[in-house]
C-alpha positions in Angstrom: 59.1 -49.9 14.8 56.1 -52.1 14.3 56.7 -55.5 12.7 54.0 -55.2 10.0 55.1 -58.6 8.5 54.1 -60.2 11.8 50.8 -58.4 11.8 50.1 -59.5 8.2 50.8 -63.1 9.4 47.9 -62.7 11.9 45.6 -60.9 9.4 46.1 -62.8 6.1 45.1 -61.1 2.8 43.1 -64.2 1.8 40.5 -63.4 4.5 39.7 -60.1 2.7 40.0 -61.3 -0.9 36.8 -61.6 -3.0 36.0 -64.9 -4.7 36.7 -63.3 -8.1 39.9 -61.3 -8.7 42.0 -60.3 -11.7 45.8 -60.8 -11.7 48.6 -60.0 -14.1 50.0 -63.4 -14.9 51.9 -62.6 -18.1 51.4 -61.0 -21.5 47.9 -60.1 -22.4 44.9 -59.0 -20.4 44.8 -59.7 -16.7 43.6 -63.2 -15.9 40.2 -63.7 -14.1 40.5 -66.0 -11.2 37.3 -67.5 -9.7 37.6 -69.2 -6.3 34.6 -71.4 -6.9 35.8 -72.6 -10.3 39.5 -73.0 -9.4 40.2 -72.8 -5.7 43.8 -73.9 -6.0 44.6 -71.2 -8.5 42.8 -68.6 -6.4 44.9 -69.6 -3.3 48.1 -69.4 -5.5 47.3 -66.0 -6.9 46.2 -64.5 -3.5 49.6 -65.6 -2.0 51.6 -63.7 -4.7 53.2 -60.4 -3.9 51.3 -58.5 -6.5 48.2 -56.4 -6.7 44.8 -58.0 -7.4 42.0 -56.0 -9.1 38.7 -56.6 -7.4 36.4 -54.2 -9.4 36.1 -52.5 -12.7 34.2 -49.4 -13.8 32.9 -48.8 -10.2 31.1 -52.2 -10.4 29.3 -51.5 -13.7 31.3 -54.0 -15.7 33.4 -57.1 -15.0 37.0 -57.4 -16.2 37.1 -54.5 -18.6 37.5 -50.7 -18.6 38.9 -48.7 -15.7 40.0 -50.7 -12.7 38.3 -49.1 -9.7 39.3 -51.2 -6.6 42.1 -53.5 -5.8 44.1 -55.3 -3.1 47.6 -53.7 -3.2 50.8 -55.9 -3.2 51.7 -56.8 0.3 55.3 -55.3 0.2 53.9 -51.9 -0.8 51.2 -52.1 1.9 54.0 -52.6 4.4 56.0 -49.7 3.0 53.0 -47.3 3.5 52.3 -48.6 6.9 55.9 -48.2 8.0 55.8 -44.6 6.8 52.6 -44.2 8.8 54.2 -45.7 11.9 51.2 -45.3 14.3 51.8 -45.5 18.0 49.7 -47.5 20.5 46.2 -46.1 20.8 46.6 -43.7 17.9 43.4 -42.6 16.2 43.6 -43.5 12.5 41.4 -42.4 9.6 41.8 -44.5 6.5 40.7 -43.2 3.1 39.6 -46.0 0.8 38.4 -49.1 2.6 38.4 -51.3 -0.5 38.3 -55.0 0.6 38.9 -54.0 4.3 42.3 -55.6 4.6 44.4 -52.5 5.5 41.7 -51.4 7.9 42.1 -54.8 9.6 45.9 -54.4 9.7 45.5 -51.0 11.3 42.9 -52.4 13.8 45.4 -55.1 14.8 48.0 -52.4 15.5 46.0 -49.7 17.3 42.7 -51.3 18.2 39.6 -51.4 16.1 37.9 -48.8 18.2 40.6 -46.3 17.1 40.2 -46.9 13.4 37.7 -45.2 11.1 37.8 -46.3 7.4 36.0 -44.4 4.6 34.8 -45.8 1.3 32.9 -43.9 -1.4 31.4 -47.1 -2.9 28.5 -48.3 -0.7 28.6 -51.8 -2.1 32.4 -52.2 -1.4 31.9 -50.7 2.0 29.2 -53.2 3.0 31.2 -56.2 1.9 34.3 -54.9 3.7 32.3 -54.4 6.9 31.2 -58.0 6.7 34.8 -59.2 6.3 36.0 -57.0 9.2 33.3 -58.3 11.5 34.0 -61.9 10.6 37.7 -61.3 11.3 37.0 -59.7 14.7 37.9 -56.2 13.7 34.8 -54.0 14.2 36.2 -50.6 13.3 34.0 -47.7 12.2 33.2 -48.1 8.5 31.8 -45.0 6.8 30.4 -44.5 3.3 31.4 -41.1 2.0 33.8 -39.0 -0.1 37.2 -39.5 1.3 38.3 -36.1 0.0 36.2 -34.5 2.8 37.6 -36.7 5.5 35.4 -37.5 8.5 35.3 -34.5 10.9 33.1 -36.3 13.4 36.0 -38.5 14.4 38.7 -35.9 14.4 41.3 -35.1 15.5 43.3 -38.0 14.1 46.9 -38.9 14.9 47.3 -40.6 11.5 45.6 -40.5 8.1 46.3 -43.3 5.7 45.1 -43.2 2.1 44.9 -46.2 -0.1 44.1 -44.2 -3.2 46.3 -41.6 -5.0 45.7 -37.8 -4.9 46.9 -35.1 -7.3 46.1 -32.5 -4.6 46.2 -33.4 -0.9 42.7 -32.5 0.4 43.1 -29.7 3.0 40.4 -31.4 5.0 42.9 -34.1 5.9 45.3 -31.5 7.3 42.5 -29.8 9.3 41.5 -33.1 10.8 45.0 -34.2 11.9 46.4 -33.0 15.2 49.7 -31.1 15.1 52.5 -33.6 15.1 50.3 -36.1 13.4 51.0 -37.7 10.0 49.4 -38.2 6.6 50.6 -40.9 4.3 49.2 -41.2 0.8 50.1 -42.2 -2.8 50.7 -39.0 -4.7 50.0 -38.9 -8.5 50.0 -35.4 -10.0 49.3 -36.8 -13.5 52.4 -37.5 -15.5 53.8 -41.1 -15.3 53.9 -43.0 -12.0 53.0 -41.7 -8.6 55.1 -41.7 -5.4 54.8 -42.4 -1.7 54.2 -39.1 0.2 54.6 -38.7 4.0 53.4 -35.4 5.5 53.8 -34.1 9.0 51.1 -31.7 10.2 52.4 -28.5 11.8 50.8 -26.3 14.4 50.3 -23.4 11.9 47.7 -25.2 9.8 50.2 -26.5 7.2 51.6 -29.9 6.4 55.2 -30.5 5.2 56.8 -33.7 4.0 58.9 -35.6 1.5 58.4 -38.2 -1.2 59.7 -41.8 -1.1 59.6 -44.5 -3.7 57.2 -45.1 -6.6 53.6 -46.1 -5.9 51.1 -46.4 -8.8 47.6 -46.4 -7.2 44.1 -45.8 -8.4 43.1 -42.1 -8.1 40.7 -40.8 -5.5 37.3 -40.7 -7.3 36.8 -37.0 -6.6 40.1 -36.2 -8.4 39.9 -38.7 -11.3 41.3 -37.3 -14.6 39.7 -37.7 -18.0 40.0 -41.3 -19.0 40.2 -43.3 -22.3 42.6 -44.2 -25.1 45.0 -41.5 -26.0 43.6 -41.2 -29.5 40.3 -39.9 -28.0 42.1 -36.6 -27.4 43.7 -36.6 -30.9 40.4 -37.3 -32.7 38.8 -34.3 -30.9 41.3 -31.9 -32.5 42.8 -33.8 -35.4 42.5 -30.8 -37.8 44.7 -28.5 -35.6 47.8 -30.7 -35.4 51.2 -29.0 -35.4 54.1 -31.2 -36.6 57.7 -30.9 -35.7 60.8 -33.0 -34.8 62.7 -33.6 -31.5 66.1 -35.2 -30.9 65.1 -36.3 -27.4 64.2 -40.0 -27.2 60.8 -40.1 -25.5 61.7 -43.4 -23.8 64.1 -41.4 -21.6 61.1 -40.1 -19.7 59.2 -43.4 -19.3 62.2 -45.6 -18.5 63.8 -43.2 -16.0 63.3 -42.9 -12.2 60.0 -41.7 -10.7 61.6 -38.3 -9.9 61.3 -37.5 -13.6 57.6 -38.0 -13.4 57.3 -35.8 -10.3 59.4 -33.1 -12.0 57.3 -33.1 -15.1 54.1 -33.1 -13.1 55.2 -30.0 -11.2 56.5 -28.1 -14.2 53.8 -29.2 -16.7 50.7 -29.1 -14.5 47.3 -30.3 -15.6 48.3 -33.3 -17.7 48.3 -37.1 -17.8 50.5 -39.3 -19.9 50.4 -42.6 -21.8 53.3 -44.7 -23.1 53.0 -47.5 -25.5 55.9 -49.6 -26.8 56.5 -52.8 -28.9 59.3 -54.2 -31.0 58.7 -51.6 -33.7 59.0 -48.5 -31.5 57.2 -46.5 -28.9 54.8 -43.5 -28.5 54.7 -41.1 -25.7 51.4 -39.1 -25.2 50.9 -36.0 -23.0 47.3 -35.2 -22.6 45.1 -32.6 -20.9 44.0 -33.9 -17.6 40.5 -32.6 -17.5 39.0 -33.0 -20.9 39.3 -34.9 -24.2 38.8 -31.5 -25.9 42.0 -30.2 -24.3 45.6 -30.0 -25.6 47.6 -33.1 -26.4 51.0 -34.1 -27.8 52.5 -37.3 -29.1 56.1 -38.3 -29.9 56.9 -41.5 -32.0 60.2 -43.2 -31.3 61.6 -45.3 -34.2 64.8 -47.3 -33.8 67.8 -46.0 -35.7 66.4 -42.5 -36.4 68.3 -39.3 -35.6 65.1 -37.5 -34.5 61.4 -38.2 -34.0 58.1 -36.8 -35.1 56.2 -34.7 -32.7 52.5 -33.9 -33.1 50.8 -31.2 -30.9 47.4 -29.6 -30.7 45.5 -27.2 -28.6 46.4 -24.1 -26.7 49.6 -25.5 -25.1 52.6 -27.2 -26.8 52.7 -30.0 -24.3 55.7 -31.8 -25.7 57.8 -28.6 -25.7 56.8 -28.1 -22.0 57.6 -31.8 -21.1 60.9 -31.8 -22.9 61.9 -28.6 -21.1 61.0 -30.1 -17.8 63.0 -33.3 -18.4 66.1 -31.2 -19.4 65.6 -29.1 -16.2 65.7 -32.4 -14.2 69.0 -33.2 -15.9 70.4 -29.7 -15.1 69.5 -30.3 -11.5 71.8 -33.4 -11.6 69.1 -36.1 -11.9 67.9 -35.7 -8.3 66.4 -38.7 -6.6 62.7 -38.7 -5.5 63.7 -38.4 -1.8 65.1 -34.9 -2.5 61.7 -33.6 -3.4 59.0 -32.5 -0.9 55.8 -30.7 -0.7 54.1 -28.1 1.6 50.3 -28.0 1.8 48.5 -24.8 3.0 44.8 -23.9 3.0 45.2 -22.3 -0.4 47.9 -24.2 -2.3 50.4 -27.1 -2.4 53.9 -26.5 -3.6 56.5 -29.1 -4.6 60.1 -28.2 -3.6 63.6 -29.6 -4.2 65.9 -30.1 -1.2 64.2 -27.5 0.9 60.9 -25.7 1.2 62.8 -22.5 0.3 63.4 -23.9 -3.2 60.0 -24.4 -4.7 59.7 -25.6 -8.3 56.9 -24.3 -10.5 
């Protein structure tokens, strides 16, 4: 297996890090680090094994709103590249160029002439191309929607995504040769995402299993509705149904990532939010597509025998979520590695233990 740590040593992250980044250095908002103003702090932060945000709101604001580009933590980058495991001379398509660092790592492994990297943001793409040239890795850098892949360079032996998907674009399967591999963060909506490795078969399908957790920004073409949870509540505040539950909502948030995948499969079309402090916690389950859609919230209070549930819209999202969690318990608390997925031209189906056991 490739020693990716050795490759990282020859392609340091600092060479692909912008002069201004944001880092999680403790309680409160992420800290803004400016290389020009504090070069020592910048060097210290870049050397940390943690993600660094490099852009917010697709470049429209600085330091606030939705983070839209980042440098992933090195240990997680290595995990994905080990799952990808390209051979010598493999042709690789990367989805999500970002700063250009992982494209450089791939170029160092298979040769820059074998790497095509796609970025939807033209500004990010141009800066990444400059960094790649300066580092001697002149791979093909394309501006475009990664959901469509890049058919002009197909077939690929490997496709590597640096952004999460809720649905694996079938274009990726079509553009990968049989026996090839797709590795991507997978985030169907509820909770955290997971590492997904798919093998492409000769019948036009892809089959694979999930690994550990991986919380990545979502492919822009698949972004869910965004904003504070109360944005959904305010849209339908007159239609609230109030009930009680004995299930501690923290059980879902603090449990393993296989809970998130189970809920995402059994309660499709949602996203979640979880807020906690010393006084308690609130779990929100929200319609993925629209602030006008269904929502639910559950308030945990210490010492209470049960907890208030509020639900609105055409679905009772907490009832569905609670049932999904209890189903996960009935299955014996299966680990994330027992789950897999099959992708066909028309659908993708998550399964437990074997493709013959789909969960819906």
